[in-house]
C-alpha positions as CSV (number, residue, x, y, z in Angstrom):
1,M,59.8,103.5,104.4
2,A,62.2,105.5,106.6
3,K,62.8,109.2,106.1
4,V,65.5,111.5,106.7
5,S,65.5,115.2,107.6
6,I,68.8,116.9,106.3
7,P,69.3,120.6,107.4
8,T,70.6,123.2,105.1
9,I,73.1,126.0,105.1
10,K,72.8,129.2,103.4
11,L,75.5,129.9,100.5
12,N,76.9,133.4,100.1
13,N,74.3,133.9,97.4
14,G,71.6,133.4,100.0
15,I,70.6,129.9,98.3
16,E,69.8,127.0,100.8
17,F,72.5,124.3,100.4
18,P,71.8,120.7,101.9
19,A,74.2,119.8,104.4
20,L,74.6,116.4,103.2
21,G,74.5,114.9,99.6
22,Y,74.5,112.1,97.5
23,G,78.1,111.4,95.8
24,T,77.8,109.9,92.1
25,W,81.4,109.2,91.7
26,L,81.8,105.4,90.9
27,G,85.3,105.4,90.9
28,L,88.4,103.7,89.0
29,N,89.6,100.2,89.3
30,D,93.0,98.9,89.8
31,K,93.7,99.4,86.1
32,M,92.2,103.0,86.2
33,E,89.3,102.3,84.1
34,F,86.0,103.6,85.0
35,E,83.6,101.6,87.1
36,I,80.7,102.5,85.0
37,T,79.1,98.9,85.4
38,D,77.7,100.0,88.6
39,A,75.6,102.7,87.1
40,R,72.3,101.0,87.4
41,K,73.0,100.2,91.0
42,L,73.5,104.0,91.4
43,Q,70.3,104.8,89.9
44,D,68.6,102.5,92.2
45,A,70.3,103.8,95.2
46,L,69.9,107.4,94.2
47,S,66.1,106.7,93.4
48,Y,65.8,105.5,97.2
49,A,67.9,108.3,98.4
50,I,65.5,110.9,96.9
51,D,62.6,108.8,98.4
52,I,63.7,108.9,101.7
53,G,64.7,112.8,101.9
54,Y,67.9,113.4,100.0
55,R,67.9,116.5,98.0
56,H,71.3,117.3,97.0
57,I,73.0,115.3,94.2
58,D,76.7,115.8,93.4
59,T,78.0,114.7,90.0
60,A,80.4,115.7,87.2
61,H,81.1,115.4,83.4
62,L,84.0,113.1,84.4
63,Y,81.7,110.7,86.6
64,R,80.3,109.5,83.0
65,V,76.8,109.5,84.8
66,E,75.2,112.4,84.1
67,P,72.4,110.8,81.8
68,E,71.6,108.5,84.5
69,V,71.5,110.9,87.1
70,G,69.2,113.2,85.3
71,E,67.0,110.3,84.3
72,V,66.3,109.9,88.0
73,I,65.8,113.2,88.9
74,N,63.4,113.6,85.8
75,K,61.5,110.5,87.0
76,K,61.0,111.6,90.6
77,I,59.9,115.1,89.2
78,K,57.4,113.2,86.9
79,D,56.1,111.0,89.6
80,G,55.4,114.0,91.9
81,V,58.0,112.9,94.5
82,V,59.7,116.2,94.0
83,K,59.5,119.4,92.4
84,R,62.7,120.5,90.2
85,E,63.4,123.5,92.9
86,D,63.5,120.8,95.9
87,I,66.6,119.3,94.2
88,F,70.0,120.7,94.4
89,V,72.1,119.5,91.6
90,T,76.0,120.0,91.2
91,T,78.1,119.3,88.2
92,K,81.5,120.2,87.5
93,V,83.4,121.4,84.2
94,W,86.7,119.0,83.5
95,H,90.2,120.3,82.5
96,H,89.5,120.3,78.6
97,H,87.3,123.3,78.9
98,H,89.0,125.8,80.7
99,K,89.1,128.7,78.0
100,Q,86.7,131.3,78.8
101,A,84.7,130.7,75.9
102,D,84.5,127.0,76.3
103,V,82.9,127.1,79.8
104,E,79.6,127.7,78.5
105,V,79.9,125.0,75.8
106,A,80.8,122.7,78.6
107,V,77.8,123.5,80.9
108,R,75.3,123.4,78.1
109,D,76.6,120.0,77.4
110,C,76.2,119.0,81.2
111,L,72.5,120.2,80.8
112,R,71.9,118.3,77.7
113,R,73.2,115.1,79.3
114,L,71.2,115.8,82.7
115,N,68.1,116.9,80.6
116,L,67.7,119.8,82.9
117,E,67.1,123.6,82.1
118,Y,69.7,124.5,85.0
119,V,71.8,123.2,87.7
120,D,72.3,124.6,91.3
121,L,76.0,124.6,91.2
122,V,78.6,124.3,89.0
123,L,82.1,123.8,90.0
124,V,85.6,124.2,88.4
125,H,86.6,120.5,89.0
126,W,90.4,121.3,89.1
127,P,92.7,124.6,88.6
128,M,94.9,122.8,86.1
129,S,93.9,123.2,82.3
130,I,94.8,119.8,80.2
131,S,93.9,119.1,76.7
132,Q,92.3,115.6,75.6
133,E,95.8,114.8,74.4
134,G,97.3,115.5,77.9
135,V,98.9,118.8,76.9
136,D,99.1,121.5,79.4
137,E,97.3,124.5,78.1
138,N,98.7,126.9,80.7
139,I,95.1,128.6,80.8
140,D,94.9,130.9,84.0
141,Y,91.9,129.7,86.2
142,L,91.0,133.5,86.4
143,E,89.9,133.2,82.8
144,T,88.0,130.3,83.5
145,W,86.5,132.0,86.4
146,R,85.1,134.6,84.0
147,G,83.3,132.1,81.9
148,F,81.8,130.6,85.1
149,E,80.5,134.3,85.9
150,E,79.0,134.4,82.6
151,V,77.0,131.3,82.7
152,L,75.7,132.2,86.3
153,K,74.6,135.6,84.5
154,K,73.0,133.7,81.7
155,G,71.0,131.5,84.3
156,L,72.6,128.3,83.2
157,T,73.7,127.6,86.9
158,R,72.3,129.4,90.4
159,S,75.8,129.3,91.7
160,I,79.1,128.7,90.9
161,G,82.3,127.3,92.7
162,V,85.7,125.6,92.7
163,S,87.0,122.2,93.7
164,N,90.6,121.2,94.8
165,F,91.8,124.8,95.0
166,N,94.4,125.1,97.6
167,I,94.6,128.4,99.9
168,E,97.0,130.3,97.5
169,Q,94.6,129.6,94.8
170,M,91.5,130.7,96.8
171,K,93.3,133.9,98.0
172,R,94.0,134.8,94.4
173,L,90.6,134.0,92.8
174,L,88.8,135.9,95.7
175,A,91.0,139.1,95.0
176,N,90.1,138.9,91.3
177,C,86.6,137.9,91.1
178,N,83.6,139.7,90.3
179,V,81.2,136.8,91.9
180,P,83.0,135.1,94.7
181,P,82.9,131.1,94.6
182,A,80.0,129.9,96.9
183,V,81.9,126.4,97.5
184,N,85.2,125.0,97.5
185,Q,84.9,121.1,97.4
186,I,88.1,119.4,98.5
187,E,89.2,116.3,100.2
188,V,88.5,116.5,104.0
189,N,88.7,113.0,104.9
190,T,87.7,110.9,108.1
191,I,86.7,113.7,110.4
192,N,89.8,115.6,110.6
193,L,91.6,112.4,111.2
194,N,94.0,111.9,108.2
195,L,93.4,115.4,106.2
196,G,91.6,117.9,108.3
197,Q,93.1,120.8,106.1
198,K,92.2,122.9,109.1
199,E,94.1,126.1,107.3
200,L,92.3,125.8,104.0
201,V,88.8,125.2,105.8
202,D,89.2,128.1,108.1
203,Y,90.3,130.5,105.2
204,C,87.2,129.7,103.1
205,Q,84.7,129.8,106.0
206,S,86.2,133.1,107.1
207,K,85.6,134.2,103.5
208,G,81.8,133.0,103.3
209,V,82.9,129.9,101.2
210,V,81.3,126.7,102.0
211,V,83.7,123.8,102.4
212,V,82.3,120.3,100.7
213,A,84.0,117.3,101.8
214,Y,84.7,114.5,99.0
215,S,85.9,111.2,100.3
216,P,84.9,112.0,103.8
217,F,85.9,108.2,104.9
218,G,89.4,108.5,103.4
219,T,91.3,105.2,104.0
220,M,88.8,104.4,106.7
221,V,87.0,102.0,104.4
222,P,88.4,98.9,103.1
223,S,88.6,99.7,99.4
224,R,90.8,102.5,100.1
225,N,93.0,101.0,102.9
226,Y,96.4,101.2,101.4
227,P,99.3,99.2,103.0
228,D,101.0,102.4,104.4
229,S,97.9,104.2,105.2
230,P,97.4,105.5,108.8
231,E,94.8,104.8,111.4
232,P,91.8,105.1,112.0
233,K,90.3,102.0,110.3
234,M,86.9,100.9,110.9
235,D,87.8,98.7,113.6
236,N,89.8,101.3,115.3
237,P,89.3,100.9,119.1
238,T,89.0,104.9,119.7
239,M,86.5,104.9,116.8
240,L,84.4,102.2,118.0
241,S,84.3,103.2,121.6
242,I,82.9,106.7,120.6
243,A,80.4,105.3,117.9
244,K,79.3,102.6,120.8
245,K,78.9,105.9,123.2
246,H,76.4,107.3,120.8
247,G,74.8,104.4,119.4
248,K,76.1,105.0,116.0
249,T,78.5,103.5,113.5
250,V,82.0,104.9,113.0
251,T,81.2,106.2,109.5
252,Q,78.3,108.2,111.1
253,I,80.7,109.6,113.8
254,A,83.1,110.7,110.8
255,L,80.0,112.4,109.0
256,R,78.8,113.9,112.2
257,Y,82.0,115.5,112.8
258,L,82.2,117.0,109.4
259,Y,78.9,118.6,110.2
260,Q,79.7,120.0,113.2
261,R,82.8,121.5,111.5
262,G,80.2,123.2,109.2
263,I,81.5,121.1,106.4
264,V,79.3,119.7,104.0
265,S,80.0,115.9,103.0
266,I,78.8,114.0,99.9
267,P,79.5,110.4,100.7
268,K,79.0,107.8,97.8
269,T,77.4,104.3,98.0
270,V,75.3,102.0,95.9
271,T,73.9,100.2,98.9
272,K,70.6,101.4,100.2
273,S,71.2,100.7,103.8
274,R,74.3,102.9,103.8
275,V,72.3,105.6,101.9
276,L,69.8,105.5,104.9
277,E,72.6,105.3,107.6
278,N,74.7,108.1,106.1
279,A,71.8,110.7,106.6
280,S,71.2,109.4,109.9
281,I,73.6,111.9,111.8
282,F,71.5,114.8,112.8
283,D,70.1,113.3,116.1
284,F,73.0,113.6,118.2
285,Q,76.1,115.7,118.9
286,L,79.7,114.8,119.5
287,D,81.1,116.6,122.8
288,D,84.2,118.3,123.4
289,E,86.4,115.3,124.4
290,D,85.0,113.3,121.4
291,V,86.3,116.0,119.3
292,A,89.7,116.4,121.1
293,T,90.1,112.7,120.9
294,L,89.4,112.5,117.1
295,A,91.6,115.4,116.2
296,Q,94.5,113.6,117.5
297,F,94.5,111.4,114.3
298,D,95.3,114.4,111.8
299,N,98.4,113.7,110.3
300,G,98.0,115.3,106.8
301,F,97.7,112.1,104.9
302,R,96.1,112.6,101.6
303,T,94.0,109.7,99.9
304,I,93.6,111.4,96.5
305,R,96.9,112.2,95.2
306,P,97.2,112.2,91.3
307,L,100.9,112.3,90.8
308,F,100.5,112.1,87.2
309,W,99.2,115.9,87.3
310,Q,102.3,117.0,89.1
311,P,104.3,118.6,86.4
312,Y,101.2,120.6,85.4
313,E,100.7,124.3,86.0
314,N,98.2,125.0,88.8
315,Y,98.5,121.5,90.5
316,P,97.0,122.2,94.0
317,F,99.0,119.8,96.1
318,D,102.4,119.6,97.6
319,V,104.9,118.0,95.0
320,V,106.3,114.5,96.0
321,L,109.8,114.7,95.2
322,G,111.6,111.7,93.6
323,Q,108.5,110.2,91.8
324,E,109.1,109.0,88.2
325,H,106.8,110.5,85.6
326,E,103.5,108.7,85.1
327,D,101.3,109.0,82.1
328,I,97.7,110.7,82.7
329,P,95.5,107.3,82.6
330,I,93.6,107.6,79.3
331,S,90.3,107.5,81.2
332,L,91.0,110.8,82.6
333,L,91.6,112.3,79.0
334,K,88.9,111.0,76.6
335,W,85.5,109.3,77.3
336,K,81.9,109.2,76.4
337,N,79.3,109.4,78.8
338,G,76.3,107.0,80.0
339,V,76.1,103.4,81.0
340,N,76.8,102.2,77.5
341,G,79.7,104.9,76.7
342,D,77.8,106.3,73.8
343,I,76.8,109.7,74.7
344,E,78.7,112.7,73.7
């Protein structure tokens, strides 16, 4: 069996953090319903990922698959493939649990679903606080963060961080916390091509906050290739030329560029060949010419833009004017977990 060796970077609390992880978000279909039917494929791919050397797994309450993720991790521990301390597990707290007292409840629920005694990193999934009924609860994320500091102190997690926080929110949080976030997980897609977020990335890194990129391929992949989405695509001649130069694929070029920017990426796939491909990026180097060429694609295009959250306090993205109000999809308000949808 092929093996991969994934380097680590050090978080601001001294903990080693694998520079590439396995993402477990299965996504929503065109009806905004969760694609839970792929959960078993996810388990097979995750099992393979651990076998070949992946040690960083990214999940969340929202993803519905904490039970399946935990099942794979515990089996690998039982089989002697890894020890618990070898695996870095990230999960996230959803909008419904932003009250300080609710954070611990949410984290303990995550641990129960994962069947783990602790996680290595827990994130505030979004800065907004929204009830299961879709009501803006107007809870300050600074209150939420105090709850995160408490679960850290109690040993339920080894690290705490945030996700989808913009630069103003990061500045405010860092000025008013006792424990700084170790991570800000944001959309940084397609290697600084469509959404490089240079100002935010530079700020976080200057403060010792590691940036983790979700959706690292953006609209490059066909499943997210919207009619008005910009280049580059998988068949872009410039991308193909750079990939050929290094004997790599276009997606490997994308992930390598993130790594050279000091950004951790968590690509998702349920295809074993791509699991191996995604982690085979640490044996080559993009040169200055490559970097300069790729940087020309950056045009600020955002793949993940949940317009239905625009009216809510602490929405972190720029507001698109003239958009009609959209109802929050029911799949983002209420759910049960697991492949059978029967786990609280």
